[in-house]
N, CA, C and O atoms as a DFTB+ gen file, in Angstrom:
396 C
 N C O
     1  1      14.634     -30.714     -11.932
     2  2      14.655     -29.837     -12.857
     3  2      15.368     -28.556     -12.105
     4  3      15.451     -28.298     -10.904
     5  1      15.958     -27.695     -13.519
     6  2      16.697     -26.875     -12.525
     7  2      15.568     -25.471     -12.598
     8  3      14.972     -25.286     -13.659
     9  1      15.329     -24.525     -11.414
    10  2      14.433     -23.679     -11.661
    11  2      15.068     -22.284     -12.664
    12  3      16.211     -21.916     -12.394
    13  1      14.491     -21.727     -13.519
    14  2      15.083     -20.862     -14.069
    15  2      14.724     -19.684     -13.833
    16  3      15.037     -19.113     -14.878
    17  1      14.155     -18.720     -12.985
    18  2      13.329     -18.040     -12.304
    19  2      12.221     -17.206     -13.360
    20  3      11.544     -16.246     -12.991
    21  1      12.199     -17.823     -14.812
    22  2      11.318     -17.172     -15.430
    23  2       9.745     -17.726     -15.285
    24  3       9.291     -18.547     -16.082
    25  1       8.911     -17.141     -14.093
    26  2       7.653     -17.376     -14.040
    27  2       6.631     -17.001     -14.755
    28  3       6.966     -16.075     -15.494
    29  1       5.677     -17.259     -14.859
    30  2       4.413     -16.962     -15.309
    31  2       4.029     -15.297     -14.316
    32  3       4.438     -15.060     -13.180
    33  1       3.312     -14.539     -15.023
    34  2       3.316     -12.966     -14.356
    35  2       1.664     -13.003     -14.390
    36  3       0.863     -13.591     -15.117
    37  1       1.527     -12.126     -13.294
    38  2       0.248     -11.342     -13.531
    39  2      -0.629     -12.183     -13.106
    40  3      -1.718     -12.053     -13.666
    41  1      -0.563     -13.128     -12.206
    42  2      -1.715     -14.549     -11.950
    43  2      -3.192     -13.511     -11.183
    44  3      -3.213     -12.898     -10.116
    45  1      -4.144     -13.648     -12.112
    46  2      -5.276     -12.904     -11.511
    47  2      -6.610     -14.053     -11.229
    48  3      -6.481     -15.241     -11.526
    49  1      -7.351     -13.727     -10.872
    50  2      -8.796     -14.591     -10.758
    51  2      -9.976     -13.919     -10.649
    52  3     -10.025     -12.738     -10.303
    53  1     -10.962     -14.602     -10.926
    54  2     -12.255     -14.302     -10.596
    55  2     -13.141     -15.326     -10.461
    56  3     -12.505     -16.378     -10.398
    57  1     -14.356     -15.512     -10.386
    58  2     -15.348     -16.717     -10.338
    59  2     -16.609     -16.573     -10.891
    60  3     -17.152     -15.560     -11.331
    61  1     -16.967     -17.598     -10.821
    62  2     -18.605     -17.980     -11.576
    63  2     -19.015     -18.705     -10.296
    64  3     -18.261     -18.861      -9.336
    65  1     -20.367     -19.163     -10.374
    66  2     -21.372     -19.822      -9.822
    67  2     -20.328     -21.239      -9.836
    68  3     -19.895     -21.646      -8.758
    69  1     -19.997     -21.881     -11.008
    70  2     -18.920     -23.350     -11.227
    71  2     -17.698     -23.163     -10.758
    72  3     -17.159     -23.996     -10.029
    73  1     -17.087     -21.973     -11.151
    74  2     -15.546     -22.384     -10.538
    75  2     -14.761     -21.316     -10.438
    76  3     -15.398     -20.282     -10.640
    77  1     -13.585     -21.141     -10.199
    78  2     -12.546     -20.182      -9.677
    79  2     -11.877     -19.912     -10.970
    80  3     -11.035     -20.796     -11.129
    81  1     -11.877     -18.904     -12.178
    82  2     -10.967     -19.090     -13.212
    83  2      -9.502     -18.045     -12.807
    84  3      -9.546     -16.902     -12.353
    85  1      -8.401     -18.767     -13.101
    86  2      -7.609     -18.360     -12.844
    87  2      -6.813     -17.984     -14.601
    88  3      -6.752     -18.787     -15.532
    89  1      -6.259     -16.432     -14.596
    90  2      -5.462     -16.170     -15.435
    91  2      -3.857     -15.568     -15.736
    92  3      -3.715     -14.758     -14.820
    93  1      -3.244     -15.561     -16.129
    94  2      -1.921     -15.579     -16.318
    95  2      -1.051     -14.913     -17.644
    96  3      -1.368     -15.274     -18.778
    97  1      -0.162     -14.123     -17.486
    98  2       0.678     -13.818     -18.781
    99  2       1.642     -14.747     -18.584
   100  3       1.724     -15.314     -17.495
   101  1       2.444     -15.009     -19.542
   102  2       3.751     -15.981     -19.946
   103  2       4.657     -15.401     -19.493
   104  3       4.626     -14.173     -19.417
   105  1       5.635     -16.072     -19.098
   106  2       7.129     -15.366     -18.786
   107  2       7.794     -14.644     -19.834
   108  3       7.908     -15.113     -20.966
   109  1       8.251     -13.481     -19.486
   110  2       9.138     -12.503     -20.751
   111  2       9.959     -13.116     -21.469
   112  3      10.226     -12.817     -22.632
   113  1      10.509     -14.184     -20.729
   114  2      11.493     -14.980     -22.388
   115  2      11.281     -16.560     -22.066
   116  3      10.600     -17.143     -21.223
   117  1      11.947     -16.899     -22.851
   118  2      12.024     -18.489     -23.577
   119  2      10.605     -18.695     -23.846
   120  3       9.632     -17.959     -23.684
   121  1      10.806     -20.561     -24.556
   122  2       9.695     -21.198     -24.943
   123  2       9.235     -21.548     -23.865
   124  3      10.001     -21.940     -22.985
   125  1       7.753     -21.491     -23.647
   126  2       6.692     -22.205     -22.454
   127  2       6.232     -23.367     -23.313
   128  3       5.952     -23.119     -24.485
   129  1       6.122     -24.629     -22.853
   130  2       5.765     -25.788     -23.217
   131  2       4.653     -26.663     -22.124
   132  3       3.884     -27.586     -22.394
   133  1       4.880     -26.063     -20.990
   134  2       3.824     -26.552     -20.039
   135  2       3.953     -25.454     -18.635
   136  3       4.846     -24.907     -17.988
   137  1       2.542     -25.532     -18.647
   138  2       2.324     -24.658     -17.216
   139  2       1.805     -26.019     -15.970
   140  3       1.554     -27.206     -16.182
   141  1       1.798     -25.381     -14.932
   142  2       1.156     -26.650     -14.008
   143  2       0.605     -25.516     -12.842
   144  3       1.298     -24.606     -12.386
   145  1      -0.698     -25.782     -12.510
   146  2      -1.439     -25.211     -11.701
   147  2      -1.249     -25.875     -10.229
   148  3      -1.418     -27.078     -10.034
   149  1      -0.963     -25.162      -9.449
   150  2      -1.011     -25.164      -7.963
   151  2      -1.922     -24.689      -6.941
   152  3      -2.308     -23.521      -6.939
   153  1      -2.298     -25.571      -6.038
   154  2      -3.481     -25.232      -5.190
   155  2      -3.008     -25.307      -3.876
   156  3      -1.965     -25.951      -3.756
   157  1      -3.656     -24.654      -2.489
   158  2      -3.431     -24.963      -1.092
   159  2      -4.898     -24.363      -1.050
   160  3      -5.407     -23.445      -1.692
   161  1      -5.571     -25.493       0.267
   162  2      -6.666     -25.260       1.044
   163  2      -6.203     -24.480       1.681
   164  3      -5.035     -24.753       1.956
   165  1      -6.697     -23.209       2.249
   166  2      -6.141     -21.984       3.001
   167  2      -5.178     -21.572       2.905
   168  3      -4.837     -21.357       1.742
   169  1      -4.208     -21.229       3.967
   170  2      -2.644     -20.679       3.656
   171  2      -1.636     -21.292       3.569
   172  3      -1.400     -22.152       4.417
   173  1      -0.575     -21.000       2.341
   174  2       0.312     -22.111       2.257
   175  2       1.118     -22.179       3.526
   176  3       1.097     -21.109       4.134
   177  1       1.678     -22.934       3.981
   178  2       2.929     -22.870       5.182
   179  2       3.521     -24.193       5.019
   180  3       3.152     -24.983       4.150
   181  1       4.605     -24.464       6.015
   182  2       5.430     -25.864       5.772
   183  2       4.754     -26.994       6.355
   184  3       5.395     -28.030       6.528
   185  1       3.429     -26.918       6.711
   186  2       2.761     -27.950       6.652
   187  2       1.574     -28.469       6.041
   188  3       1.085     -29.599       6.030
   189  1       1.128     -27.071       5.391
   190  2       0.030     -26.958       4.341
   191  2       0.691     -26.644       3.053
   192  3       1.044     -25.544       2.629
   193  1       0.812     -28.057       2.399
   194  2       1.592     -27.521       1.017
   195  2       0.910     -27.564       0.003
   196  3      -0.070     -28.304      -0.073
   197  1       1.254     -26.869      -0.860
   198  2       0.184     -26.957      -2.845
   199  2       0.159     -27.984      -2.638
   200  3       0.697     -28.500      -1.658
   201  1      -0.860     -28.929      -4.027
   202  2      -0.659     -29.786      -4.653
   203  2      -0.468     -29.556      -6.298
   204  3      -0.271     -28.362      -6.520
   205  1      -0.471     -30.117      -7.138
   206  2      -0.262     -29.505      -8.350
   207  2      -1.703     -30.489      -8.865
   208  3      -1.885     -31.706      -8.878
   209  1      -2.561     -29.344      -9.253
   210  2      -4.025     -29.498      -9.327
   211  2      -4.335     -29.821     -11.363
   212  3      -5.097     -30.701     -11.762
   213  1      -3.753     -29.129     -12.056
   214  2      -3.226     -29.123     -13.264
   215  2      -2.153     -29.168     -14.247
   216  3      -1.181     -28.637     -13.709
   217  1      -1.867     -29.529     -15.382
   218  2      -0.892     -29.585     -16.058
   219  2      -1.303     -29.388     -17.350
   220  3      -2.229     -30.098     -17.744
   221  1      -0.692     -28.362     -18.304
   222  2      -1.163     -28.245     -19.912
   223  2      -0.331     -29.267     -20.586
   224  3       0.830     -29.311     -20.179
   225  1      -0.678     -30.162     -21.595
   226  2      -0.388     -31.067     -22.157
   227  2      -0.641     -30.730     -23.747
   228  3      -0.816     -31.545     -24.652
   229  1      -0.607     -29.176     -23.834
   230  2      -0.979     -29.164     -25.301
   231  2       0.463     -28.234     -26.330
   232  3       1.311     -27.626     -25.677
   233  1       0.533     -28.244     -27.546
   234  2       1.735     -27.235     -28.379
   235  2       1.708     -26.412     -28.103
   236  3       2.818     -26.205     -27.614
   237  1       0.823     -25.104     -27.983
   238  2       0.420     -24.137     -27.684
   239  2      -0.050     -24.199     -25.968
   240  3      -1.101     -24.833     -25.879
   241  1       0.292     -23.867     -25.036
   242  2      -0.006     -24.262     -24.035
   243  2      -1.018     -22.829     -23.102
   244  3      -0.400     -21.804     -22.813
   245  1      -2.416     -22.943     -22.759
   246  2      -3.273     -22.176     -22.707
   247  2      -2.892     -21.402     -21.318
   248  3      -2.369     -22.019     -20.389
   249  1      -3.180     -20.050     -21.245
   250  2      -2.995     -18.996     -20.085
   251  2      -4.309     -18.894     -19.044
   252  3      -4.669     -18.003     -18.276
   253  1      -4.699     -19.827     -19.275
   254  2      -5.982     -19.615     -17.862
   255  2      -6.306     -21.159     -17.699
   256  3      -5.844     -22.075     -18.380
   257  1      -7.228     -21.246     -16.617
   258  2      -7.676     -22.346     -16.362
   259  2      -8.692     -22.131     -15.429
   260  3      -8.710     -21.054     -14.834
   261  1      -9.899     -23.338     -15.106
   262  2     -11.109     -23.270     -14.686
   263  2     -10.685     -24.154     -13.427
   264  3     -10.316     -25.311     -13.629
   265  1     -10.731     -23.621     -12.098
   266  2     -11.019     -24.497     -11.399
   267  2     -12.322     -25.478     -10.758
   268  3     -12.638     -25.649      -9.581
   269  1     -12.742     -25.865     -11.621
   270  2     -14.415     -26.565     -10.844
   271  2     -14.139     -27.696      -9.672
   272  3     -15.112     -28.412      -9.433
   273  1     -13.327     -27.866      -9.157
   274  2     -13.050     -29.025      -8.098
   275  2     -13.347     -27.869      -6.470
   276  3     -13.597     -28.149      -5.298
   277  1     -13.191     -26.830      -7.058
   278  2     -13.300     -25.551      -5.771
   279  2     -14.442     -25.349      -5.239
   280  3     -15.388     -24.922      -5.901
   281  1     -14.538     -25.689      -3.690
   282  2     -15.959     -25.547      -2.714
   283  2     -16.531     -24.385      -2.725
   284  3     -15.792     -23.491      -3.138
   285  1     -18.018     -23.934      -2.298
   286  2     -17.981     -23.034      -1.947
   287  2     -17.614     -22.099      -0.580
   288  3     -17.795     -22.742       0.454
   289  1     -17.312     -21.223      -0.444
   290  2     -16.957     -20.434       0.980
   291  2     -15.669     -21.236       1.569
   292  3     -15.649     -21.387       2.790
   293  1     -14.942     -21.591       1.054
   294  2     -13.241     -22.004       1.135
   295  2     -12.186     -21.259       0.267
   296  3     -12.093     -21.144      -0.955
   297  1     -11.302     -20.719       1.447
   298  2     -10.089     -20.299       1.135
   299  2      -9.456     -21.036       0.086
   300  3      -9.823     -22.198      -0.088
   301  1      -8.701     -20.623      -0.530
   302  2      -7.606     -21.260      -1.396
   303  2      -6.368     -20.204      -1.789
   304  3      -6.524     -18.998      -1.600
   305  1      -5.527     -20.566      -2.170
   306  2      -4.425     -20.219      -2.328
   307  2      -3.634     -20.819      -3.912
   308  3      -3.397     -22.020      -4.042
   309  1      -3.383     -20.076      -4.731
   310  2      -3.092     -20.322      -6.675
   311  2      -1.399     -20.081      -6.129
   312  3      -1.016     -19.556      -5.084
   313  1      -0.612     -20.656      -7.224
   314  2       0.208     -20.111      -7.767
   315  2       0.205     -20.993      -9.476
   316  3      -0.669     -21.774      -9.852
   317  1       1.551     -20.530     -10.334
   318  2       1.227     -21.156     -11.474
   319  2       3.177     -21.315     -12.157
   320  3       3.834     -20.312     -12.438
   321  1       3.660     -22.572     -12.267
   322  2       4.946     -22.503     -12.789
   323  2       4.605     -22.660     -13.986
   324  3       3.455     -22.590     -14.418
   325  1       5.968     -22.969     -14.830
   326  2       5.967     -23.316     -16.333
   327  2       7.452     -24.207     -16.397
   328  3       8.420     -24.386     -15.658
   329  1       6.979     -24.655     -17.806
   330  2       8.316     -25.364     -18.086
   331  2       9.010     -24.447     -19.627
   332  3       8.539     -24.429     -20.764
   333  1      10.065     -23.872     -19.174
   334  2      10.264     -23.029     -19.909
   335  2      12.068     -23.596     -20.386
   336  3      13.025     -23.833     -19.649
   337  1      11.944     -23.656     -21.903
   338  2      12.736     -24.507     -22.772
   339  2      13.582     -25.552     -21.701
   340  3      14.660     -25.354     -21.140
   341  1      12.784     -26.590     -21.645
   342  2      12.714     -27.509     -20.544
   343  2      13.151     -27.559     -19.168
   344  3      13.308     -28.623     -18.570
   345  1      13.371     -26.290     -18.602
   346  2      13.467     -25.839     -17.146
   347  2      12.315     -26.245     -16.353
   348  3      11.455     -26.930     -16.905
   349  1      12.160     -25.852     -14.904
   350  2      10.813     -25.755     -14.507
   351  2      10.818     -24.104     -13.913
   352  3      11.787     -23.541     -13.404
   353  1       9.993     -23.752     -14.050
   354  2      10.426     -21.819     -13.536
   355  2       9.939     -21.811     -12.235
   356  3       9.511     -22.848     -11.728
   357  1       9.954     -20.980     -11.767
   358  2       9.978     -20.363     -10.358
   359  2       8.137     -19.968      -9.998
   360  3       7.555     -19.713     -11.052
   361  1       7.671     -19.928      -9.366
   362  2       6.323     -19.913      -8.951
   363  2       6.372     -18.039      -9.270
   364  3       7.279     -17.206      -9.277
   365  1       4.336     -17.976      -9.592
   366  2       4.078     -16.904     -10.276
   367  2       3.636     -16.270      -8.771
   368  3       3.772     -16.890      -7.716
   369  1       3.075     -14.896      -8.890
   370  2       2.838     -14.467      -7.718
   371  2       1.272     -15.339      -7.110
   372  3       0.558     -15.903      -7.939
   373  1       0.953     -15.341      -5.817
   374  2       0.258     -16.473      -5.453
   375  2      -1.196     -15.471      -5.418
   376  3      -1.025     -14.285      -5.698
   377  1      -2.213     -15.806      -5.175
   378  2      -3.675     -15.347      -5.020
   379  2      -4.278     -16.172      -4.187
   380  3      -4.112     -17.385      -4.058
   381  1      -5.265     -15.173      -3.410
   382  2      -6.212     -16.256      -2.535
   383  2      -7.408     -15.756      -3.393
   384  3      -7.661     -14.720      -4.010
   385  1      -8.030     -16.932      -3.167
   386  2      -9.818     -16.733      -3.773
   387  2     -10.677     -17.779      -3.073
   388  3     -10.365     -18.738      -2.368
   389  1     -11.965     -17.260      -3.519
   390  2     -12.583     -17.954      -2.629
   391  2     -14.081     -18.103      -3.854
   392  3     -14.473     -17.307      -4.706
   393  1     -14.488     -19.161      -3.539
   394  2     -15.884     -19.029      -4.612
   395  2     -17.319     -18.777      -3.945
   396  3     -18.321     -18.679      -4.653
C-alpha cells in the first residue's frame, strides 16, 4: 500500500478499570474505509515494534477503541492508521497509556 499521509488526528486516551479507551478524529480528507490500532508494550524502538491489535471492518468505521487486553501497571504506546481511498495512511500521534 502507498502511504497517503492523511493520518487520523488527535489521538487521546482514558482508562477504566476494564480497559484503555482510545479516541481519535478522522483524517481531514478522503473516505476512510478502515482504521488499524497499533500497540507496543513499553516504548517503540527498532527492536520493540508495535503490533496491530485491531482493524475495523464496518461501513462507517468507529473512531474509538477499547483495549480490554491491557494489563494493569504496564506502559503501552498506541497509534492509529487508516485506509483512505484504498491507500494506507501514515500514523496518528503516539500516546503513552497505562491502566
